[in-house]
N, C-alpha and C positions, 0 to 999 in steps of 0.2 A: 617211663620213658620221656624225658622232656622234650617237647617240640623244638625248641632251640636251646641244647645244651650249652654250656660255658666253659666246658673243660674238653681238652683235645681227646681224652680217654673216651669220655661219653660220645662224642662226636663221631669218631672212629667206630665205636659199638653200634651206633645208630646206621651209619653208613654199610657196616657189614651185614646187619639185619635187612637192609633195604635191598642190598645186591643179591642177597640169597633168597628173598621173599617176594620181592616186588619188582625187581628191575627187568625180568624177562617178560612182564606184561606193561612196561613203561609206556612203550608206543601206543599199545591200544588204550590205556586208562588215563594218560598225562593230560588229556584236554578237559577231563570231567573234575568240575569243582563240587566235591560233596560236603565241603566245609571244613574247618579246623577239626583233626590235626593235619589234614592233607596227606593221608598216607600214601596217595598214589603217586606223589612226586618227592623227590630227595630233600628240598628244602635245605640244599648246601648253599644257596645264594649269598647269604650274610657271610660265610667263611671263606668263599672262593674270592669275594669282592676284596677282602684284606689278606687273602692268602693265608689265615690261620690254618687252612689246608690248601694244598697246591692241586692244580689240575692233574700234575702226575701221580700225586697220592691217590688221588679219587680214581684215576683210570687203572692204577695197578690193582686196588681193590676190586674194582668192578669186572675188570678183564678176566682177573684169576677165578672169578666165580660165574663168569657168563661168557658165551661165544660172542666174538667182537661183532660178527654181523648180526645178531640178535639184539644187540643194544646199540646198534649204529645211530637211532634216533636219540638217545640219552647222550652220546658221545657229540653228536652235532649241537645239542643244547650247551654243553660245556664249552664249546668254540664259539658259540654266538656271543657271548661275553667278550672274549678275546677279539672277535671280528668288530664288534661295536666300538671297542677301544682304539682298535689299529684304523679304523675308518676315520673316527674323529681325529686322530694324530695327522691325517692327510687332509682334513677340513676343519681346522682349528677355528676358523672364523665363524662356524655354525654355532659354536659353543659362546662365543663373544657376542653374537646377535641374541643369543637367548639371555645372556645376563643383561645385556643393555635393554631389554624390552620390560615395560612395566608389567607387574604380576600382581597389583593390587585389586584383587577379584575375591573378596572373602565368600566363602561358600555358605549358603542357607542351612540351617541346622537340619530341617527336614524337607525333602524334596516332594514327597508323596510317592517315589518310585521304590517300592520296597527293596528290590535287590540293590539298588545304588546306594541306598541309606544304609543297608545293612553291609555292604563292602566297606562303607566309610568308617562305620563304627569297627568293623573287624581290623582296618588298618590302625586306627588310633588305639585299639586295646592291644594288639599282638605286634604291630611293626611289620606286618606281612599280608600279601594277598597273591592267591593262587594267579598264574600268569595269564590264564585265559580270563580271569576276573578282572586284571589290570587293563586287559585289552577293552572288555566291555565297559569298564568304569571310565577310560579315557574317551571312548567313543561318546557315552552318554553325556559326559563334561562338556565335551566339544560340540556336538551336533544336536542334541537335545536341548541341554542347559544353556548353552550359548556361550560358555566360557572360553578364553584363550587357552590353548595347548599350554602357552608358556606358564600360567597360574596353575594350571593342572601339574605340569611336572615341577614346579615349585611345591606344590602340596605333597607330592610323593616325596620329594627331595628332604622336606621337614619331618616325615613320618617312617620312612621305611628303613629296616634294619640293614638292609642290603642296598642301601643307595649308591649308585654308580654314576657318575657324571654323564659318560657315554650310553650306558644302556638306557638311563632314565631319559634324557633328552633326545636321543634318536628313537626310542620306542614311542614317546608322544609325537614326535615329528611323522613317525610311519603312521600312527593311527590317523592324525591329521590329513595325510596325503600329501605331505612334504618330502618323506624322505624316497618313497617310490611315487614319483609326481602324479599327482592327481588320480592316486588310486587309494582312497582313505580305507579304513577299516570302519565297517558299519556293523554295529550291535543290532541285532535284530531279535524280537521277542522269542522266537521258534528257536534260535540257537541258544540263547540263555534258557529256555524251558528244558531243552534236550539234554545240554551239557552241565545243568546243576540237578539233573535226574528229577525235574519236576519241582525242586524247591523254591523257584522263582519263575513266574511267567509275566512280564511286563506288558502284556497285549495291549495295543491301542496307547501306550503312553511313551513310545520312542518314536523319534524322528528317522525313519528308514529309508528316506528318499532324500539322497544326498548327492549333491553336485558340487565340486570344487575347480577352481581354476586358477592355479597357480604356475607362476614362471620357474622354470627349472633354474635352481641356486646352484648346482653341484657340477657345473661345468669346468670348475678349476680345481686341480689337485695338487697339492704340495707334496712332494716326495718326501717320504720318510727316511730321515737320515739315522742310521744306526749309529748309537755312539761307541766310541771305540771299546774294546774289551780290556777289563782290567788284566794287568800282568802282575802275578802273585808271587814272583820272585823278591826276596828281599824286603818285604814289607814288614816293618816293625812299628812297634806303638800304634797298632790297628784299632780303630773304633768302628763300630757298626750301630746305625741308628734305626731300629725298628719302629714303624707308624702305620697308619691305617692304609697306605699303599702297599706294604708287604710286612705281614708280622712274623715271617718266619725265614728271612733273608739270611741270618745268621747260620742256618743249618747247611747252606751251601759251603760255607767256609769250615763246618764241622767235618764235613765229608773230605775236606782237602788239608785237615790238620792244620790249620792254620790259628795261631794264637791271637786272640782280640779280646777287646772290652766292648760290652755292649749295652745299650740303653733303650727303653721304650718311650716313645714321646706320643702323648695324647692329652687332648685339651677337652675341657667340658662341653657337653652337647645339650643344646637348649631343650631337647625332648628327653624328659626323664628316662622312659623306658629305652631309649637308645642308650643313654647315658650309663644307665645300670648294665645292659649288656655289655657295653664296651669295657666297663671297669672290671667285671667277673671275668671277662676274657682276658685282660691284661694281667690280672691276678695269677690266672692259671698259666701264663708265659712266665711271669716272675718266679712262680714255684718251680716250674720245669727247667729253667735255665740258670746255668750257675753264671755268676759274675755279672748279671743283668741289673741295670738300674732302671728308674722310673723318673722321668721329667715330664713337666707340664707346661713349661714356657720356654722362649729363646734363653732368657737368662740363666735358667738352670742348665740348659744345653751347654752353653759356654762354659758355666762352672764345671760341668762334667768333663768336658774337652780338657780344660786346664789340670783338674785334679787328677786325671788319669794320664796326662801327658801324652795325648792323641798326636800324631804326626801325620797319619794317614786316615781317612775318614770315607767310609761307604754309606751311601743313602740309597733307599729304593728310588728307582726311576721314577719320574713323575709325568705321567701322561697329562693330556687337555683335561683341565678342570679339577686336577688332584695337586695343586700347586701348595707345598708348605716349606721347603727350604731352598728352592732353585730361584732365589731373589737376589737382588743386588746386596742389600744390607747384611743378609745373612754370609753371602760368600765374600763381603768385604771383611766381615768378622774372622772368617777362616783364613784370608789372606794375610791379617794382621798377626794372627796365632802363628803364622807360618805352616799351616796344616794343608796338605793336598787333599783333594776331595774328588769323590766319583760317583756319579749316580749310576747305579748297576741296573742294567736292564737283563731280566731273566732270558734265558735262550728261548723259552717257549714264546714269548711275545718277539724276540729279535727274529725268530724264524717265520712267524705268522703275520705280522704287521705289514711286510711289503706286499702281501696277498689281498689286504683288505681295503683296496681303493675303490671298489665298484660294489656290485650286488652280492648278497651272501651266497647266492646259487653259483656263481662264479669263484667265490672265495672256498666253498666246500669241496670242490674238486681237489683242492690240494691237502683236505684234512688227512687222508692215508698217508702222505708223505710226512706230514707234520707229526703224525703218530709215530712213525719210524725215527723221526728225530728226536722224539721226547725220550726223557731220562725217566723211565719207570720198568 
């Protein structure tokens, strides 16, 4: 069984196995990092990030095999990614500030901190780290080694299979004490020793006495404006573009029995591990979706639109940090081709984002209602 399968059938098989054998103990075991292959956690993040599998699909499998109360913590973890995306939609300048900050701080090859050096190599070798280890890693990066949180976020951005602009940026800010203002996450040797089951114990190597003094930067919230819903009546010559923002958007229209042409858009990634993972995922999509083509640049997209005589185009909604097609140049091309276009926001996000303006614990009070609204 692969740690990170690249076919939907294998992924579903892994999820079923996890739901039947591990999910009931998830809350108790999820914070322990025993090392690869990380059997105590689902490892769904690379797939949920691109919606190669959707939140509803995961919930359907998980709740059909477990009582919903028993797996409450697992469900909350699924909603954390949604929460981060929604929060950044209301605070877009946070991501702009991150992008505009110099991140040129190359990491030394060996720090002498055994756990940190191990996690760095694990990330480079596998494209993944256990969530608890990400927190420890980020804390050591910032407070022991003295690097900026922005350079750490950039390091993860280049190497994570599941990189998400919102989760990554806001997670690093949280560790630094910026997200929950002046409450940094402090990695301690005792905590690392306990939750790695004695694999690591960086006693006397970490800076565990930390005080930060930031000014709260979150006093302004931009209200999230929901895009209008698409009207499906009388849509002809319909095209759907799948990309890293949503690789299964077309299935919504399968369920509505709408005829369409489809293409997958993907460009080369600078990281070979991530690039190969993405290519194999796309091959599975092309194999399992009829009338689906592959494109890897704007020119090919335009050619595809012309060849298929597309008059109505649907693209995945682009949240902050995920901009691919929502730009003046591309939209001008669509106008010249007389193509109507719509950036499609899934109901899962449409329902959740308005609640994601403040802290997660206020957001999670709405999870029961959001589950009731979900389609599974």
